[in-house]
N, C-alpha and C positions, 0 to 999 in steps of 0.2 A: 504493500500500500504506500509505503514511503516513496518508492520509485515512481509511483503513479500519482503522486500528489494527493493521496488519501482517497482516491476513487477506485472503485472496482467496477469493471464493465460487465455486461451480461456474460461474456465468455469466461471471465475470471470466476464469477459466481458459479457458473455451470461446471467449471473444472473442479472447484472446491466440493460441490455436491457429488460430482462423479467419483472423486477420490474417496470420499466418505462411504459412498454406496459400494464401491469396489472392495473396500476393506471389510465391510460387514456382510455383503451378499454371499460369498462362498460358504462361510460357516452357517449363515441363516438358512439358505436354501438346502444345503446338504443335510442339516439336522432335520429340517421339515420333511424332506423326501425320505430320509432314513427312518424317522420315527413313524410317519404316517404309512409309508409303503411297506415297511419291513417289520419293525418291532411289534406293532399292534397285531401282526398276523403270525407271530412265532409260537403262540401257545394258546391254551384255553384252560378254564377252571373257574372256581367260584369267585376269585378276586381278580381274575385277569381282565375283566371288563374295565377296571380302573385305568389300564393302559390305553384303552380305546377312547376314554372320555374326552381327552384333550383334542381329539381329532374327529369326534362324531359329526360335527357340523361342516367339515371341510368340503364335502361334496356340494353343499349349498352356499358356503360362505368363504370360498377359497380366494376370491378376488381381492378383498381388503387385505388379507394376509399376504398375498403375492406382492402387493404394493406397499408393504410395511405399515398398514393402517389397521391391522387386526386388533390393536388395543383401543381403537376409537369406534370402529364399526364391527359388530353391532353394539348398540348403546347399552344393552343389558348383558352383563357378563357374570353369570354365576360361577363360582370357583370350579375348576377342573372340568370345564365344558368348553364348547366353542371349537375353534380351529387353531391349534398351535398357540394356545393362550400364553404358555410360559415363555414365549419369545418376546414379551413386551419390553424387556430392557433394550434389546437391539432396535426394536421399532421406535422406542423413545429416543434412542441415541441419534437415529437418522432424522427424526422429526425436529429435535432441538437444533441439529446442524443446519436445518433450513433457514434459521433465523440468525445464525452466527455472523455471516457476512454483512447483513444489514445493521446489526448492532455495532460491529466493528467500524462501519462507516460513520455511524453517529458519534462514536468515541473520537474518531479522527477529526471530525468537524468541531466537536466541543466536549471536553472531558466533563464539564459541569452537566451538560445535557445527558451524557452517557451515564454518569454515576447517579444522577437524579432518576433516570429511567430504571436503573438497576435497583435502587432503593424502593421504587414503586413496585417493581417485580416482587421483591421480598415481602413487602406489606400486603400486596394483593394475594400472594400465595398463602399467607397466614389467614386472611379473611376467607378465601375460597375453601381451604381445608376445614376451617371452623364451620362454615356453612354446610359442607357435606357431612360433617360429624353430626350436626343438628338434624339434617334431612334424613339420614340413614340411621340415626340413633347409635352411632358407633361408640364402642367402649374402649377404655385404655387396654392396650395389649393386642398383639397381632393374632393370637389364637383364640380369642374369646368367641363364643358361639354367636353372639349378637353381630359380629363383624362379617356377616355373610357377604355384604356388598363392599367390603373394604377394598378389594382389588379393583372393582368396577369404579368406585367413587374416587379414591385417592391414589392408590399405589401406581396404577398403570397409565395415568393420563398426563400429557405434557403440560396442561395448564395448572396442574398441582405440583409441578417441579420448577416453577419459575424462580423460586428462591435459589435453586442450584445455579441457574444461569446468572442471577444477580450477584451472588457471592463470587462466582468464578470470574466474572468480568471485573468486578471491583478489585479482586486480588491481582488479576493480570495488570490492571491499570497501576496499582501500587507498585508492583514489581518493575514495571517499565520506568516508573519514577525513581525507584531505587537504582536501577541501572544508570539512569541519567545522573543521579546524585554521585555515583561512584566515579564517573568520568571527570567530575570537577576536581581540580588539582589542589586548590587551597581551602583550608578550613573556613576562612572568612567568607569566601564566595559561596561555599556550601551553606553556611548559616544564613546568607542573604537570599539565595535562590530557593533553598529547600529548608525553611526554618523548622517545620514540624519533623521532617525526616532526620534532620541533623540533631534535633533534640532527642529523638528516640535512639539514634545511633550512639550518641555520646553519654547517655544517662542509663547506667546499669539497672537502677531500680525500676525503670519503665519496662525494660526488656524482661526482667524477672517477673514483674507484675503481669505482663502479657502472657507469659507461660503459665503462671499460677491461675490466672483468670480462665485461660483455655482449658486447663486440666479440671478446674472446678466445674465448668459448664459440661464437660464430657462426662465426668463422674456423676454429676447431678442427673443427667439424662439416663445414665445406666442404672442408678439405684434409687432415685427419688420416688419413682412410681412403683416400687416393689410391692407395697401394700395394696395398691389399686389393681396391679396385675393379678394378685391373688384374690382380691375381692372387688371386682370392677363396679359392682352395683353400689358400693359405698361412695363413689364419686358422683357429684351432681352432673347434670347434662352440660352445664357450662364448664365444669372441670374436665370432662371428657373432650369437649370441643377445644378447650385451651391446650390440652395435651396434643391433639392432632394438629393444631395450628402452630404451636410454638416449639414443640420438642425438636423437630428436625432443623428448623432454622437456628435454634440455640446450639444444637450439636455442631452444625457447620460453622457457626460463629466461633465456637471454641477451637475448632481445628484451624480456622483462619487466624485467630489470635496467636496460636503457637507458631504458625508459619511466618507471621509477621516478625515475631521475635527471632526466628531462624534467619530470615532474610536480612535483618538488621544487625546480625552478629552477636546475638545474646544467648547462644545455645551451648556454650562451652560447659557450664555446670551441669546442664541436663544431659549433655553427651557423656560427661564423666560418670553421671549416675547410671545411665543406660549401659555403660561399659563395665559395671561391677559384676562380680561373679554371680550374685543372686539374680540379677536381671538376665544374665546370659543363660542361667539355668531355667528361668521362666520362659525365655524365648524359645529354647530348645524343646521344652515341654509343650509349648503351644504348637510348634511344628509337628511333633509326634502326634499330638491330639488331633490336628487337622487331618493327618493321614488316616488315623483310625476312625474319624468321624465319617469319612466316605464309606468305609466298610460297614459301619453301624447303620447308616442310612440305607 
């Protein structure tokens, strides 16, 4: 974009979309053909029909799936039905990529406009998810029986993922500013051109605070709702809506806070902590557990 003066022509945008499609399409279509054409026909028995459930509608609804819109059409998506329903992450990836060049051009024209739009994306995502929580009476926790429409309402739709886009572009913008900051040679010029970034770079307590804030948000998301996961009916309808509206953005905000500390050179203490023998033991245990998890599933 810099070489083109911040402009992307139709050919450039089509090339970007084509590259994204070509990266996703081989795995997407291979698994679809393999699962629908082969796996569902390899056996029979009292529970074998569950293998067929994700492909029952493919004879009638293959067209949206073929064009990576199976997570949007049909509008009603009961769990474990439809056509290749579990491919929604790849479908979402391609759908979000459709908007990336347009947002990039907005940022190139005006960082203020781009960041304002991204903040609106995040706030809108919170409101939309809370609305769906109220509409479908969703409960805290992914496996609760009341969350029959969770996949249809929140998990698989691009308009419930706009906070991901918002945080991603804001962090990319900050990172590019950090790169520009690093190119400035004198400390005085850095403090004049990038006062906020210079303050973060040169103040250890700010970096440490960013790390602690990020860890606090992540652990809060992991453990704060333990009681309501076990007893979801104890939470009010607003409490459930607040969970589905705020939990994911606050989780991502925690990750972004830690990344900002890393980008600005405040990760040495945390890196030392992660290099301790206890942390190495935990990381190796997680790696072994991941392998056995696949066998258990």
